[in-house]
N, CA, C and O atoms as CSV, one atom per row, in Angstrom:
chain,resi,resn,atom,element,x,y,z
A,1,MET,N,N,-17.209,7.679,-5.301
A,1,MET,CA,C,-16.348,8.660,-4.657
A,1,MET,C,C,-17.115,9.962,-4.463
A,1,MET,O,O,-17.849,10.401,-5.348
A,2,SER,N,N,-16.944,10.553,-3.331
A,2,SER,CA,C,-17.663,11.802,-3.059
A,2,SER,C,C,-16.988,12.959,-3.789
A,2,SER,O,O,-15.811,12.896,-4.143
A,3,ALA,N,N,-17.762,14.007,-4.001
A,3,ALA,CA,C,-17.221,15.197,-4.663
A,3,ALA,C,C,-16.088,15.751,-3.808
A,3,ALA,O,O,-16.182,15.777,-2.581
A,4,GLY,N,N,-15.042,16.185,-4.448
A,4,GLY,CA,C,-13.922,16.757,-3.713
A,4,GLY,C,C,-12.856,15.747,-3.346
A,4,GLY,O,O,-11.746,16.128,-2.973
A,5,SER,N,N,-13.178,14.451,-3.446
A,5,SER,CA,C,-12.134,13.473,-3.136
A,5,SER,C,C,-11.282,13.263,-4.379
A,5,SER,O,O,-11.789,13.122,-5.492
A,6,THR,N,N,-10.001,13.249,-4.159
A,6,THR,CA,C,-9.083,13.062,-5.277
A,6,THR,C,C,-8.301,11.787,-5.046
A,6,THR,O,O,-8.252,11.266,-3.932
A,7,ARG,N,N,-7.703,11.300,-6.087
A,7,ARG,CA,C,-6.922,10.073,-5.961
A,7,ARG,C,C,-5.667,10.346,-5.145
A,7,ARG,O,O,-4.894,11.252,-5.457
A,8,ARG,N,N,-5.476,9.573,-4.125
A,8,ARG,CA,C,-4.281,9.689,-3.287
A,8,ARG,C,C,-3.296,8.578,-3.659
A,8,ARG,O,O,-2.160,8.553,-3.186
A,9,VAL,N,N,-3.755,7.661,-4.518
A,9,VAL,CA,C,-2.935,6.539,-4.947
A,9,VAL,C,C,-3.042,6.437,-6.460
A,9,VAL,O,O,-4.143,6.428,-7.010
A,10,GLU,N,N,-1.902,6.360,-7.131
A,10,GLU,CA,C,-1.903,6.165,-8.580
A,10,GLU,C,C,-1.564,4.707,-8.852
A,10,GLU,O,O,-0.613,4.165,-8.290
A,11,VAL,N,N,-2.351,4.077,-9.720
A,11,VAL,CA,C,-2.154,2.662,-10.011
A,11,VAL,C,C,-1.703,2.487,-11.452
A,11,VAL,O,O,-2.291,3.043,-12.380
A,12,GLU,N,N,-0.651,1.705,-11.614
A,12,GLU,CA,C,-0.132,1.392,-12.945
A,12,GLU,C,C,-0.119,-0.127,-13.090
A,12,GLU,O,O,0.262,-0.843,-12.164
A,13,GLU,N,N,-0.532,-0.606,-14.241
A,13,GLU,CA,C,-0.488,-2.046,-14.489
A,13,GLU,C,C,0.871,-2.409,-15.067
A,13,GLU,O,O,1.288,-1.853,-16.082
A,14,VAL,N,N,1.556,-3.333,-14.426
A,14,VAL,CA,C,2.833,-3.841,-14.926
A,14,VAL,C,C,2.599,-5.329,-15.165
A,14,VAL,O,O,2.680,-6.141,-14.243
A,15,GLY,N,N,2.310,-5.667,-16.409
A,15,GLY,CA,C,1.902,-7.042,-16.707
A,15,GLY,C,C,0.573,-7.300,-16.014
A,15,GLY,O,O,-0.393,-6.562,-16.210
A,16,ASP,N,N,0.528,-8.360,-15.195
A,16,ASP,CA,C,-0.716,-8.662,-14.469
A,16,ASP,C,C,-0.661,-8.189,-13.013
A,16,ASP,O,O,-1.450,-8.626,-12.175
A,17,VAL,N,N,0.282,-7.293,-12.731
A,17,VAL,CA,C,0.450,-6.769,-11.372
A,17,VAL,C,C,0.012,-5.304,-11.323
A,17,VAL,O,O,0.349,-4.517,-12.208
A,18,SER,N,N,-0.730,-4.953,-10.296
A,18,SER,CA,C,-1.126,-3.557,-10.067
A,18,SER,C,C,-0.108,-2.921,-9.131
A,18,SER,O,O,0.025,-3.330,-7.977
A,19,VAL,N,N,0.612,-1.917,-9.633
A,19,VAL,CA,C,1.580,-1.202,-8.804
A,19,VAL,C,C,0.928,0.103,-8.355
A,19,VAL,O,O,0.612,0.964,-9.176
A,20,ALA,N,N,0.731,0.238,-7.048
A,20,ALA,CA,C,0.084,1.430,-6.486
A,20,ALA,C,C,1.153,2.312,-5.857
A,20,ALA,O,O,1.936,1.865,-5.019
A,21,ARG,N,N,1.169,3.576,-6.279
A,21,ARG,CA,C,2.134,4.542,-5.743
A,21,ARG,C,C,1.381,5.638,-4.993
A,21,ARG,O,O,0.362,6.144,-5.464
A,22,PHE,N,N,1.890,5.990,-3.837
A,22,PHE,CA,C,1.266,7.031,-3.033
A,22,PHE,C,C,1.578,8.403,-3.609
A,22,PHE,O,O,2.725,8.684,-3.959
A,23,VAL,N,N,0.567,9.258,-3.710
A,23,VAL,CA,C,0.718,10.608,-4.245
A,23,VAL,C,C,1.375,11.510,-3.199
A,23,VAL,O,O,2.234,12.326,-3.531
A,24,ASP,N,N,0.970,11.362,-1.942
A,24,ASP,CA,C,1.422,12.253,-0.864
A,24,ASP,C,C,2.762,11.821,-0.281
A,24,ASP,O,O,3.040,10.630,-0.136
A,25,LYS,N,N,3.589,12.818,0.052
A,25,LYS,CA,C,4.851,12.537,0.736
A,25,LYS,C,C,4.611,12.239,2.213
A,25,LYS,O,O,5.281,11.394,2.807
A,26,LYS,N,N,3.654,12.941,2.786
A,26,LYS,CA,C,3.318,12.749,4.203
A,26,LYS,C,C,1.877,12.246,4.286
A,26,LYS,O,O,0.942,12.921,3.854
A,27,ILE,N,N,1.722,11.064,4.841
A,27,ILE,CA,C,0.387,10.482,4.967
A,27,ILE,C,C,-0.023,10.625,6.431
A,27,ILE,O,O,0.202,9.740,7.256
A,28,LEU,N,N,-0.641,11.787,6.722
A,28,LEU,CA,C,-0.973,12.160,8.097
A,28,LEU,C,C,-2.447,12.492,8.260
A,28,LEU,O,O,-3.085,12.090,9.232
A,29,ASP,N,N,-2.971,13.224,7.303
A,29,ASP,CA,C,-4.323,13.758,7.386
A,29,ASP,C,C,-5.352,12.625,7.389
A,29,ASP,O,O,-5.340,11.760,6.513
A,30,GLU,N,N,-6.237,12.642,8.380
A,30,GLU,CA,C,-7.222,11.571,8.556
A,30,GLU,C,C,-8.093,11.377,7.313
A,30,GLU,O,O,-8.398,10.246,6.935
A,31,THR,N,N,-8.489,12.472,6.687
A,31,THR,CA,C,-9.327,12.385,5.488
A,31,THR,C,C,-8.581,11.681,4.366
A,31,THR,O,O,-9.128,10.792,3.713
A,32,ASN,N,N,-7.330,12.076,4.142
A,32,ASN,CA,C,-6.524,11.435,3.103
A,32,ASN,C,C,-6.273,9.963,3.410
A,32,ASN,O,O,-6.291,9.125,2.508
A,33,ILE,N,N,-6.039,9.649,4.675
A,33,ILE,CA,C,-5.806,8.258,5.074
A,33,ILE,C,C,-7.047,7.423,4.767
A,33,ILE,O,O,-6.941,6.287,4.306
A,34,GLN,N,N,-8.217,7.992,5.027
A,34,GLN,CA,C,-9.476,7.300,4.735
A,34,GLN,C,C,-9.595,7.045,3.226
A,34,GLN,O,O,-9.955,5.948,2.800
A,35,ILE,N,N,-9.289,8.068,2.432
A,35,ILE,CA,C,-9.363,7.942,0.971
A,35,ILE,C,C,-8.369,6.888,0.484
A,35,ILE,O,O,-8.710,6.039,-0.340
A,36,ILE,N,N,-7.142,6.948,0.997
A,36,ILE,CA,C,-6.109,5.974,0.624
A,36,ILE,C,C,-6.580,4.560,0.958
A,36,ILE,O,O,-6.493,3.654,0.130
A,37,GLY,N,N,-7.078,4.386,2.181
A,37,GLY,CA,C,-7.567,3.068,2.606
A,37,GLY,C,C,-8.657,2.563,1.681
A,37,GLY,O,O,-8.637,1.404,1.266
A,38,ASN,N,N,-9.617,3.433,1.352
A,38,ASN,CA,C,-10.714,3.039,0.468
A,38,ASN,C,C,-10.202,2.679,-0.916
A,38,ASN,O,O,-10.643,1.692,-1.504
A,39,GLN,N,N,-9.275,3.472,-1.439
A,39,GLN,CA,C,-8.753,3.211,-2.781
A,39,GLN,C,C,-7.970,1.895,-2.820
A,39,GLN,O,O,-8.086,1.135,-3.781
A,40,LEU,N,N,-7.188,1.629,-1.797
A,40,LEU,CA,C,-6.405,0.386,-1.768
A,40,LEU,C,C,-7.307,-0.832,-1.620
A,40,LEU,O,O,-7.120,-1.831,-2.316
A,41,VAL,N,N,-8.277,-0.758,-0.727
A,41,VAL,CA,C,-9.184,-1.879,-0.522
A,41,VAL,C,C,-10.023,-2.126,-1.779
A,41,VAL,O,O,-10.346,-3.270,-2.096
A,42,ALA,N,N,-10.374,-1.051,-2.493
A,42,ALA,CA,C,-11.146,-1.182,-3.734
A,42,ALA,C,C,-10.381,-1.980,-4.792
A,42,ALA,O,O,-10.994,-2.644,-5.627
A,43,LEU,N,N,-9.053,-1.920,-4.763
A,43,LEU,CA,C,-8.257,-2.711,-5.705
A,43,LEU,C,C,-8.585,-4.194,-5.564
A,43,LEU,O,O,-8.663,-4.922,-6.553
A,44,VAL,N,N,-8.774,-4.629,-4.323
A,44,VAL,CA,C,-9.068,-6.031,-4.047
A,44,VAL,C,C,-10.572,-6.290,-4.135
A,44,VAL,O,O,-11.010,-7.188,-4.853
A,45,ASP,N,N,-11.357,-5.503,-3.404
A,45,ASP,CA,C,-12.797,-5.752,-3.291
A,45,ASP,C,C,-13.572,-5.484,-4.577
A,45,ASP,O,O,-14.408,-6.290,-4.984
A,46,GLU,N,N,-13.292,-4.352,-5.213
A,46,GLU,CA,C,-14.076,-3.960,-6.386
A,46,GLU,C,C,-13.434,-4.395,-7.700
A,46,GLU,O,O,-14.118,-4.867,-8.608
A,47,ASP,N,N,-12.112,-4.232,-7.794
A,47,ASP,CA,C,-11.426,-4.520,-9.051
A,47,ASP,C,C,-10.960,-5.971,-9.158
A,47,ASP,O,O,-10.619,-6.444,-10.243
A,48,GLY,N,N,-10.950,-6.665,-8.034
A,48,GLY,CA,C,-10.545,-8.071,-8.046
A,48,GLY,C,C,-9.083,-8.299,-8.400
A,48,GLY,O,O,-8.729,-9.342,-8.949
A,49,ARG,N,N,-8.229,-7.321,-8.084
A,49,ARG,CA,C,-6.796,-7.468,-8.385
A,49,ARG,C,C,-6.220,-8.577,-7.507
A,49,ARG,O,O,-6.531,-8.674,-6.319
A,50,LYS,N,N,-5.386,-9.400,-8.106
A,50,LYS,CA,C,-4.813,-10.538,-7.372
A,50,LYS,C,C,-3.334,-10.350,-7.035
A,50,LYS,O,O,-2.786,-11.071,-6.201
A,51,LYS,N,N,-2.693,-9.382,-7.686
A,51,LYS,CA,C,-1.273,-9.126,-7.427
A,51,LYS,C,C,-1.089,-7.618,-7.296
A,51,LYS,O,O,-1.283,-6.863,-8.249
A,52,ILE,N,N,-0.710,-7.200,-6.091
A,52,ILE,CA,C,-0.583,-5.766,-5.817
A,52,ILE,C,C,0.778,-5.472,-5.177
A,52,ILE,O,O,1.202,-6.142,-4.236
A,53,VAL,N,N,1.441,-4.457,-5.716
A,53,VAL,CA,C,2.683,-3.958,-5.118
A,53,VAL,C,C,2.421,-2.521,-4.694
A,53,VAL,O,O,2.012,-1.695,-5.511
A,54,LEU,N,N,2.653,-2.220,-3.426
A,54,LEU,CA,C,2.535,-0.846,-2.932
A,54,LEU,C,C,3.930,-0.237,-2.900
A,54,LEU,O,O,4.819,-0.728,-2.205
A,55,ASP,N,N,4.110,0.832,-3.656
A,55,ASP,CA,C,5.403,1.503,-3.744
A,55,ASP,C,C,5.395,2.729,-2.827
A,55,ASP,O,O,4.642,3.679,-3.044
A,56,PHE,N,N,6.240,2.687,-1.810
A,56,PHE,CA,C,6.304,3.745,-0.801
A,56,PHE,C,C,7.413,4.755,-1.076
A,56,PHE,O,O,7.684,5.604,-0.227
A,57,SER,N,N,8.071,4.686,-2.254
A,57,SER,CA,C,9.258,5.516,-2.456
A,57,SER,C,C,8.992,7.015,-2.376
A,57,SER,O,O,9.922,7.783,-2.133
A,58,ASN,N,N,7.767,7.448,-2.571
A,58,ASN,CA,C,7.439,8.871,-2.464
A,58,ASN,C,C,7.110,9.285,-1.022
A,58,ASN,O,O,7.048,10.477,-0.720
A,59,VAL,N,N,6.900,8.312,-0.141
A,59,VAL,CA,C,6.402,8.586,1.215
A,59,VAL,C,C,7.549,8.911,2.176
A,59,VAL,O,O,8.493,8.137,2.337
A,60,GLU,N,N,7.433,10.087,2.808
A,60,GLU,CA,C,8.431,10.505,3.796
A,60,GLU,C,C,7.933,10.312,5.225
A,60,GLU,O,O,8.732,10.189,6.153
A,61,TYR,N,N,6.628,10.285,5.397
A,61,TYR,CA,C,6.078,10.117,6.738
A,61,TYR,C,C,4.762,9.366,6.657
A,61,TYR,O,O,3.937,9.621,5.779
A,62,LEU,N,N,4.578,8.441,7.580
A,62,LEU,CA,C,3.397,7.589,7.606
A,62,LEU,C,C,2.864,7.571,9.030
A,62,LEU,O,O,3.603,7.236,9.955
A,63,SER,N,N,1.606,7.921,9.227
A,63,SER,CA,C,1.044,7.924,10.584
A,63,SER,C,C,0.597,6.517,10.986
A,63,SER,O,O,0.485,5.625,10.146
A,64,SER,N,N,0.348,6.338,12.270
A,64,SER,CA,C,-0.113,5.035,12.752
A,64,SER,C,C,-1.500,4.701,12.191
A,64,SER,O,O,-1.829,3.531,11.999
A,65,ALA,N,N,-2.300,5.721,11.934
A,65,ALA,CA,C,-3.616,5.484,11.331
A,65,ALA,C,C,-3.464,4.890,9.934
A,65,ALA,O,O,-4.265,4.054,9.516
A,66,ALA,N,N,-2.427,5.330,9.215
A,66,ALA,CA,C,-2.163,4.777,7.879
A,66,ALA,C,C,-1.752,3.307,7.993
A,66,ALA,O,O,-2.123,2.491,7.150
A,67,LEU,N,N,-0.994,2.972,9.025
A,67,LEU,CA,C,-0.597,1.578,9.239
A,67,LEU,C,C,-1.816,0.691,9.439
A,67,LEU,O,O,-1.846,-0.442,8.958
A,68,SER,N,N,-2.812,1.193,10.139
A,68,SER,CA,C,-4.013,0.383,10.361
A,68,SER,C,C,-4.731,0.096,9.044
A,68,SER,O,O,-5.312,-0.976,8.875
A,69,LYS,N,N,-4.692,1.053,8.106
A,69,LYS,CA,C,-5.292,0.824,6.783
A,69,LYS,C,C,-4.525,-0.266,6.032
A,69,LYS,O,O,-5.121,-1.069,5.314
A,70,LEU,N,N,-3.213,-0.290,6.200
A,70,LEU,CA,C,-2.404,-1.323,5.555
A,70,LEU,C,C,-2.733,-2.700,6.127
A,70,LEU,O,O,-2.733,-3.693,5.400
A,71,LEU,N,N,-3.011,-2.758,7.425
A,71,LEU,CA,C,-3.407,-4.026,8.046
A,71,LEU,C,C,-4.742,-4.511,7.489
A,71,LEU,O,O,-4.920,-5.701,7.232
A,72,ILE,N,N,-5.672,-3.588,7.305
A,72,ILE,CA,C,-6.976,-3.940,6.723
A,72,ILE,C,C,-6.776,-4.474,5.304
A,72,ILE,O,O,-7.382,-5.473,4.916
A,73,LEU,N,N,-5.923,-3.798,4.541
A,73,LEU,CA,C,-5.643,-4.229,3.172
A,73,LEU,C,C,-5.037,-5.627,3.162
A,73,LEU,O,O,-5.398,-6.454,2.325
A,74,GLU,N,N,-4.129,-5.891,4.074
A,74,GLU,CA,C,-3.500,-7.215,4.170
A,74,GLU,C,C,-4.558,-8.294,4.425
A,74,GLU,O,O,-4.541,-9.344,3.783
A,75,LYS,N,N,-5.477,-8.034,5.360
A,75,LYS,CA,C,-6.532,-9.001,5.683
A,75,LYS,C,C,-7.444,-9.235,4.478
A,75,LYS,O,O,-7.783,-10.373,4.156
A,76,LYS,N,N,-7.835,-8.146,3.821
A,76,LYS,CA,C,-8.708,-8.255,2.637
A,76,LYS,C,C,-8.005,-9.024,1.527
A,76,LYS,O,O,-8.615,-9.858,0.858
A,77,SER,N,N,-6.723,-8.742,1.334
A,77,SER,CA,C,-5.954,-9.420,0.289
A,77,SER,C,C,-5.885,-10.917,0.543
A,77,SER,O,O,-6.122,-11.724,-0.355
A,78,LYS,N,N,-5.554,-11.279,1.794
A,78,LYS,CA,C,-5.473,-12.700,2.153
A,78,LYS,C,C,-6.811,-13.393,1.926
A,78,LYS,O,O,-6.871,-14.487,1.365
A,79,ALA,N,N,-7.881,-12.743,2.369
A,79,ALA,CA,C,-9.220,-13.326,2.234
A,79,ALA,C,C,-9.597,-13.523,0.770
A,79,ALA,O,O,-10.316,-14.464,0.433
A,80,ALA,N,N,-9.117,-12.647,-0.093
A,80,ALA,CA,C,-9.446,-12.710,-1.518
A,80,ALA,C,C,-8.437,-13.547,-2.311
A,80,ALA,O,O,-8.577,-13.707,-3.524
A,81,GLY,N,N,-7.423,-14.078,-1.626
A,81,GLY,CA,C,-6.399,-14.851,-2.311
A,81,GLY,C,C,-5.460,-13.995,-3.143
A,81,GLY,O,O,-4.822,-14.486,-4.075
A,82,ALA,N,N,-5.376,-12.717,-2.808
A,82,ALA,CA,C,-4.498,-11.795,-3.544
A,82,ALA,C,C,-3.130,-11.749,-2.884
A,82,ALA,O,O,-3.001,-11.954,-1.677
A,83,LYS,N,N,-2.109,-11.477,-3.691
A,83,LYS,CA,C,-0.746,-11.330,-3.175
A,83,LYS,C,C,-0.435,-9.851,-3.057
A,83,LYS,O,O,-0.672,-9.074,-3.981
A,84,LEU,N,N,0.100,-9.475,-1.899
A,84,LEU,CA,C,0.400,-8.076,-1.609
A,84,LEU,C,C,1.868,-7.956,-1.220
A,84,LEU,O,O,2.361,-8.680,-0.354
A,85,ARG,N,N,2.560,-7.019,-1.884
A,85,ARG,CA,C,3.961,-6.764,-1.554
A,85,ARG,C,C,4.188,-5.263,-1.432
A,85,ARG,O,O,3.519,-4.466,-2.089
A,86,PHE,N,N,5.140,-4.889,-0.581
A,86,PHE,CA,C,5.509,-3.484,-0.401
A,86,PHE,C,C,6.927,-3.287,-0.909
A,86,PHE,O,O,7.739,-4.212,-0.877
A,87,CYS,N,N,7.224,-2.069,-1.382
A,87,CYS,CA,C,8.600,-1.762,-1.774
A,87,CYS,C,C,8.881,-0.277,-1.590
A,87,CYS,O,O,7.968,0.531,-1.421
A,88,GLY,N,N,10.173,0.064,-1.626
A,88,GLY,CA,C,10.588,1.464,-1.584
A,88,GLY,C,C,10.370,2.160,-0.262
A,88,GLY,O,O,10.207,3.380,-0.230
A,89,ILE,N,N,10.364,1.410,0.840
A,89,ILE,CA,C,10.132,2.021,2.153
A,89,ILE,C,C,11.439,2.624,2.672
A,89,ILE,O,O,12.460,1.942,2.754
A,90,ARG,N,N,11.392,3.905,3.018
A,90,ARG,CA,C,12.589,4.594,3.541
A,90,ARG,C,C,13.005,3.972,4.878
A,90,ARG,O,O,12.161,3.459,5.613
A,91,PRO,N,N,14.311,4.018,5.195
A,91,PRO,CA,C,14.796,3.392,6.438
A,91,PRO,C,C,14.080,3.865,7.701
A,91,PRO,O,O,13.802,3.055,8.585
A,92,ASP,N,N,13.775,5.160,7.804
A,92,ASP,CA,C,13.118,5.646,9.030
A,92,ASP,C,C,11.685,5.113,9.142
A,92,ASP,O,O,11.202,4.869,10.248
A,93,ILE,N,N,11.018,4.936,8.025
A,93,ILE,CA,C,9.666,4.356,8.057
A,93,ILE,C,C,9.758,2.850,8.287
A,93,ILE,O,O,8.940,2.282,9.010
A,94,TYR,N,N,10.743,2.205,7.681
A,94,TYR,CA,C,10.924,0.764,7.871
A,94,TYR,C,C,11.152,0.449,9.353
A,94,TYR,O,O,10.740,-0.600,9.848
A,95,GLN,N,N,11.811,1.369,10.044
A,95,GLN,CA,C,12.055,1.189,11.480
A,95,GLN,C,C,10.730,1.045,12.237
A,95,GLN,O,O,10.634,0.260,13.181
A,96,ILE,N,N,9.717,1.799,11.824
A,96,ILE,CA,C,8.395,1.689,12.448
A,96,ILE,C,C,7.813,0.305,12.177
A,96,ILE,O,O,7.227,-0.309,13.069
A,97,PHE,N,N,7.974,-0.185,10.954
A,97,PHE,CA,C,7.507,-1.537,10.613
A,97,PHE,C,C,8.212,-2.572,11.485
A,97,PHE,O,O,7.601,-3.548,11.920
A,98,THR,N,N,9.509,-2.351,11.737
A,98,THR,CA,C,10.281,-3.284,12.556
A,98,THR,C,C,9.822,-3.234,14.020
A,98,THR,O,O,9.609,-4.273,14.645
A,99,LEU,N,N,9.672,-2.027,14.555
A,99,LEU,CA,C,9.260,-1.865,15.956
A,99,LEU,C,C,7.882,-2.471,16.220
A,99,LEU,O,O,7.631,-3.017,17.295
A,100,THR,N,N,7.001,-2.370,15.243
A,100,THR,CA,C,5.636,-2.886,15.403
A,100,THR,C,C,5.510,-4.336,14.920
A,100,THR,O,O,4.422,-4.911,14.935
A,101,LYS,N,N,6.632,-4.917,14.494
A,101,LYS,CA,C,6.702,-6.292,13.976
A,101,LYS,C,C,5.923,-6.473,12.670
A,101,LYS,O,O,5.677,-7.600,12.242
A,102,LEU,N,N,5.536,-5.361,12.041
A,102,LEU,CA,C,4.803,-5.454,10.782
A,102,LEU,C,C,5.709,-5.917,9.643
A,102,LEU,O,O,5.232,-6.386,8.610
A,103,ASN,N,N,7.026,-5.781,9.842
A,103,ASN,CA,C,7.953,-6.280,8.820
A,103,ASN,C,C,7.870,-7.800,8.709
A,103,ASN,O,O,8.276,-8.365,7.693
A,104,LYS,N,N,7.351,-8.470,9.739
A,104,LYS,CA,C,7.167,-9.924,9.704
A,104,LYS,C,C,5.850,-10.281,8.992
A,104,LYS,O,O,5.732,-11.353,8.398
A,105,LEU,N,N,4.884,-9.393,9.056
A,105,LEU,CA,C,3.575,-9.643,8.460
A,105,LEU,C,C,3.572,-9.345,6.963
A,105,LEU,O,O,3.055,-10.130,6.167
A,106,PHE,N,N,4.146,-8.219,6.592
A,106,PHE,CA,C,4.125,-7.786,5.200
A,106,PHE,C,C,5.345,-8.308,4.440
A,106,PHE,O,O,6.415,-8.500,5.018
A,107,ASN,N,N,5.168,-8.534,3.152
A,107,ASN,CA,C,6.285,-8.896,2.277
A,107,ASN,C,C,6.893,-7.596,1.763
A,107,ASN,O,O,6.308,-6.917,0.919
A,108,ILE,N,N,8.077,-7.254,2.280
A,108,ILE,CA,C,8.700,-5.964,1.973
A,108,ILE,C,C,9.980,-6.184,1.173
A,108,ILE,O,O,10.829,-6.997,1.536
A,109,TYR,N,N,10.095,-5.441,0.081
A,109,TYR,CA,C,11.246,-5.529,-0.818
A,109,TYR,C,C,11.876,-4.152,-0.950
A,109,TYR,O,O,11.218,-3.131,-0.750
A,110,ASP,N,N,13.182,-4.136,-1.296
A,110,ASP,CA,C,13.889,-2.863,-1.450
A,110,ASP,C,C,13.375,-2.081,-2.648
A,110,ASP,O,O,13.118,-0.881,-2.551
A,111,SER,N,N,13.227,-2.760,-3.775
A,111,SER,CA,C,12.861,-2.051,-5.011
A,111,SER,C,C,11.603,-2.632,-5.635
A,111,SER,O,O,11.173,-3.735,-5.299
A,112,GLU,N,N,11.026,-1.868,-6.547
A,112,GLU,CA,C,9.852,-2.337,-7.275
A,112,GLU,C,C,10.189,-3.577,-8.098
A,112,GLU,O,O,9.404,-4.524,-8.163
A,113,ASP,N,N,11.356,-3.562,-8.722
A,113,ASP,CA,C,11.773,-4.728,-9.524
A,113,ASP,C,C,11.824,-5.995,-8.685
A,113,ASP,O,O,11.380,-7.055,-9.128
A,114,GLN,N,N,12.367,-5.889,-7.466
A,114,GLN,CA,C,12.438,-7.049,-6.589
A,114,GLN,C,C,11.037,-7.499,-6.170
A,114,GLN,O,O,10.761,-8.696,-6.085
A,115,ALA,N,N,10.163,-6.535,-5.910
A,115,ALA,CA,C,8.798,-6.857,-5.501
A,115,ALA,C,C,8.029,-7.565,-6.623
A,115,ALA,O,O,7.219,-8.458,-6.375
A,116,LEU,N,N,8.300,-7.148,-7.846
A,116,LEU,CA,C,7.614,-7.740,-9.005
A,116,LEU,C,C,8.140,-9.134,-9.348
A,116,LEU,O,O,7.426,-9.955,-9.923
A,117,GLU,N,N,9.380,-9.382,-8.991
A,117,GLU,CA,C,10.027,-10.655,-9.348
A,117,GLU,C,C,9.278,-11.843,-8.754
A,117,GLU,O,O,9.071,-11.917,-7.542
A,118,GLY,N,N,8.885,-12.749,-9.600
A,118,GLY,CA,C,8.230,-13.985,-9.145
A,118,GLY,C,C,6.827,-13.805,-8.586
A,118,GLY,O,O,6.291,-14.709,-7.946
A,119,LEU,N,N,6.230,-12.642,-8.826
A,119,LEU,CA,C,4.881,-12.404,-8.271
A,119,LEU,C,C,3.818,-13.052,-9.138
A,119,LEU,O,O,2.630,-12.958,-8.831
């Protein structure tokens, strides 16, 4: 990590599942999006995590650039045989997932408990 970069994602281990929570309410800034993307991909590529839940409950706004990072994470996860689930997405953000058909690609759950169930 370069000097000055801070964690934009906090990861907590819940059993054998890595639950990643976004620090920022608004994920807009290109630099932060890059850091977030790198941190999420590192969970799969560097840490070898096989079960990941992304908790969006703190996120109020998500840019399209952030969505592209989520697509990269999905591809990396599939390639590594990792399971990826999302939870806590606000209705206005979920609408973007629906419009872009990403709700069909990603496994999205209402709550963290539901996302963890059977993972």
